[in-house]
C-alpha positions, -999 to 999 in steps of 0.1 A, spaced: -1 0 -1 14 33 -9 16 65 11 -15 80 -8 -34 50 2 -25 49 36 -32 87 40 -68 84 25 -74 54 50 -63 74 80 -85 104 67 -116 81 63 -113 72 100 -104 108 111 -131 126 91 -160 101 87 -161 90 124 -137 103 151 -134 141 145 -172 144 137 -179 129 171 -151 149 188 -161 184 175 -200 179 175 -199 161 209 -176 188 225 -200 217 209 -229 202 226 -212 198 260 -199 234 257 -235 245 246 -251 232 280 -219 239 302 -220 277 293 -259 278 293 -265 285 256 -240 313 256 -243 315 218 -280 325 220 -280 345 254 -250 367 244 -254 367 206 -269 402 206 -240 416 229 -213 399 208 -227 415 177 -226 449 191 -189 442 204 -178 432 169 -194 459 150 -193 487 175 -153 485 172 -153 482 133 -125 502 120 -120 501 81 -91 526 85 -89 524 121 -62 523 148 -28 510 140 -21 475 152 14 466 166 31 447 192 4 452 216 -21 434 192 -51 443 174 -84 459 180 -114 434 186 -127 440 151 -93 436 134 -88 402 153 -123 392 142 -115 401 107 -85 381 108 -105 351 120 -131 356 94 -106 360 68 -93 325 74 -128 309 79 -142 324 48 -123 306 20 -128 280 -5 -148 260 20 -176 285 17 -178 281 -22 -164 246 -31 -170 229 3 -206 239 5 -211 228 -32 -194 194 -24 -214 188 6 -248 195 -14 -237 173 -44 -223 145 -21 -250 146 6 -280 164 -10 -296 196 1 -303 181 34 -264 185 43 -269 221 47 -294 214 76 -266 196 94 -242 222 85 -263 247 104 -266 224 135 -230 218 135 -223 257 133 -248 262 161 -230 240 185 -197 251 171 -204 286 183 -199 276 220 -168 257 211 -151 288 194 -163 308 225 -142 286 247 -112 288 222 -112 326 221 -117 332 259 -86 304 266 -66 322 237 -71 357 257 -65 342 291 -32 324 283 -18 348 256 18 362 262 43 385 248 72 370 228 101 395 219 76 424 222 50 408 202 17 395 217 7 361 207 -13 331 217 -35 301 207 -39 264 215 -1 258 220 -2 285 247 -33 273 266 -22 235 262 12 245 279 1 270 305 -33 258 312 -34 223 308 3 217 315 12 197 285 43 207 266 40 176 244 4 184 231 13 219 227 43 210 205 25 185 186 -3 209 178 23 236 168 39 214 143 6 201 129 -8 236 122 22 248 108 22 219 82 -17 218 80 -23 256 73 10 275 67 25 251 42 1 225 26 -31 244 33 -18 275 17 -8 255 -14 -43 242 -17 -57 278 -15 -32 290 -41 -43 260 -64 -80 270 -61 -72 304 -72 -51 292 -101 -77 268 -112 -105 293 -111 -86 319 -131 -73 294 -158 -108 287 -168 -114 326 -175 -80 344 -180 -53 333 -205 -25 334 -177 -3 304 -167 -6 289 -134 28 296 -125 23 333 -132 -6 332 -109 16 316 -83 44 342 -85 18 370 -84 3 355 -53 35 350 -36 46 385 -42 13 397 -29 15 379 0 49 389 8 40 425 9 13 417 36 32 392 58 66 409 58 49 440 73 40 421 105 8 419 126 1 457 118 1 453 82 -19 419 84 -45 437 107 -47 468 83 -53 445 51 -79 421 66 -101 449 83 -106 464 47 -105 431 25 -128 411 47 -159 433 48 -155 445 11 -152 407 0 -183 397 21 -205 425 8 -193 419 -26 -202 381 -25 -235 389 -7 -246 414 -32 -238 390 -63 -256 360 -45 -286 378 -33 -290 392 -69 -292 356 -81 -314 343 -54 -339 373 -59 -340 365 -97 -351 330 -86 -371 341 -56 -399 316 -67 -376 287 -61 -367 299 -25 -396 279 -7 -388 246 -28 -352 250 -17 -360 254 19 -382 222 16 -353 202 -2 -331 212 27 -354 200 55 -368 171 37 -333 161 25 -318 162 61 -336 128 66 -344 114 31 -321 127 3 -337 107 -23 -371 122 -17 -356 158 -17 -340 154 -50 -364 132 -70 -339 103 -67 -312 126 -83 -291 118 -52 -297 86 -31 -275 84 0 -283 74 35 -292 98 64 -258 88 78 -239 102 46 -261 132 47 -251 140 82 -214 133 75 -211 155 47 -229 184 61 -212 183 94 -177 175 81 -179 204 56 -195 229 80 -167 223 107 -142 226 80 -157 259 69 -162 277 102 -132 260 118 -149 258 152 -128 234 175 -100 232 149 -77 254 169 -70 277 141 -89 311 150 -79 313 186 -47 328 173 -64 358 159 -86 362 190 -56 358 215 -42 393 202 -74 413 205 -73 442 228 -102 437 252 -109 444 286 -122 408 294 -117 375 277 -152 369 274 -158 400 252 -136 384 224 -154 352 231 -186 367 220 -170 383 190 -158 349 180 -194 334 183 -207 361 158 -176 352 134 -190 316 130 -224 331 123 -212 351 94 -191 323 80 -219 297 80 -253 314 83 -244 343 59 -217 335 36 -221 298 33 -258 300 30 -254 325 0 -236 297 -19 -261 269 -9 -292 291 -19 -277 301 -52 -271 265 -60 -305 253 -50 -326 284 -64 -308 282 -98 -315 243 -104 -277 239 -108 -277 204 -87 -275 179 -116 -260 149 -96 -227 151 -114 -211 184 -111 -195 192 -78 -171 215 -58 -163 249 -75 -176 239 -108 -209 235 -95 -207 271 -78 -196 283 -111 -224 267 -129 -249 283 -102 -236 315 -107 -234 313 -147 -271 302 -146 -279 333 -125 -259 358 -141 -250 347 -175 -214 344 -185 -203 372 -161 -211 346 -134 -178 327 -141 -160 360 -136 -177 367 -105 -167 334 -90 -132 336 -100 -127 372 -86 -146 362 -53 -125 331 -49 -93 352 -54 -103 375 -25 -116 346 -4 -87 323 -9 -60 351 -6 -76 364 26 -73 329 39 -38 326 30 -31 356 51 -51 343 79 -35 310 78 1 324 75 -6 343 107 -20 313 124 13 293 116 34 324 125 21 323 162 33 285 163 66 293 146 73 321 172 61 294 199 87 266 188 115 288 175 111 324 187 117 354 161 146 336 147 123 311 131 101 337 113 122 343 82 126 306 72 90 299 79 79 330 57 102 319 30 85 284 32 50 296 30 59 318 -1 74 286 -17 44 264 -10 20 291 -24 40 289 -58 41 251 -55 3 249 -49 -5 266 -82 18 244 -104 12 210 -89 -20 192 -82 -7 162 -65 -34 140 -47 -11 132 -18 -6 170 -10 -44 174 -7 -48 142 15 -19 154 37 -38 187 42 -67 170 55 -46 146 75 -27 174 94 -60 194 97 -75 165 115 -44 159 138 -43 195 149 -80 191 162 -73 162 186 -50 181 210 -71 211 209 -103 195 219 -85 177 245 -73 211 258 -107 228 255 -124 199 276 -97 197 303 -101 238 306 -138 239 303 -142 246 342 -118 275 337 -139 289 309 -172 284 330 -153 305 360 -143 333 335 -178 335 320 -193 337 355 -168 365 365 -180 384 334 -214 379 342 -209 390 379 -191 421 368 -220 429 345 -246 423 374 -225 446 398 -225 474 371 -263 472 366 -270 473 404 
């Protein structure tokens, strides 16, 4: 058995059973432990995120980012190819009902990401004058496990900083090769150059870029998606019916076009949903760790809203464009299905719309994932490890545009999965700590009101 086959076998076990159980199970546990914080405090989180919005705001630096800048960095990483290609894959493989299970996974995932952000804030630290944090820090300082912290750091650098960014770059090159006469290598060089301009500027430039790019790209995609949906408004109710019926009977929802078991519908919906919003994966806490807030819970509430935006806004746009245009044909999948749907709704301009949007989404993810990997390079090697890390990231971006090796994609899934395990162990082990921090915050609010 070759390495590709071995990696596929491990991924089947990880993503079909273990990780779905771990991530969903943890989300349910946290939801009840924190007394449905994602419902009780959602409005407050919304105000804390957008009350701090600064498209041309305060300069970030060694002492971190504003709360909105940190949230924008988190969303930059969350909103990527998973929102366009991932949603389409889930629908094509599991039917429209997969979207229902995406919603459910995201709802419980809000409690998980709340715990991640709170712990990232509590256990952040300053290294060589730069504030940093994330799972490696709360695994070492909170849980007391240097082994799990080191294991996580290595896994996320490989999963996101190197292999993951190669995958994102490939998605951009693929989308543009269909609509613009430009070689993949040229795309890779341009991407690497643009990325270098951002990442070499450090945390200040990253914050400055994402706080502008994220709102613009989200609004751009929403406008285009809503335009298509409103053009096909008569199909909206049938689309909703397909989602709710298909959640428990994919064949009935699609007239036999897609015939999979309920277990498969759940699997595709939950797995793709979690991969999209990254709740519990240990990636976004690196952004929330550097936010300048008065209390850790404040950034936890902002993190809840970031999952809502990723899944219930951006991902839903993709899903309803596909379902209302009738693009689902039982054969087309991934980004090709999304392109087909927008072409049906916009005409030929739809292909260009998807290519441009994917450029924004994937490039912002590259910046976010670079930043997450950087925090772990700092953890492992200090500042002396940053330049080698930066050069390797840029090399992988170029590599990803010119190579489409199945093993690379399988390895990305593998290391994504491996980084989840120590993170979830840490979150569950420190759940009482999070509860105490939440209680302290609510006691402070009560005192202020009295």
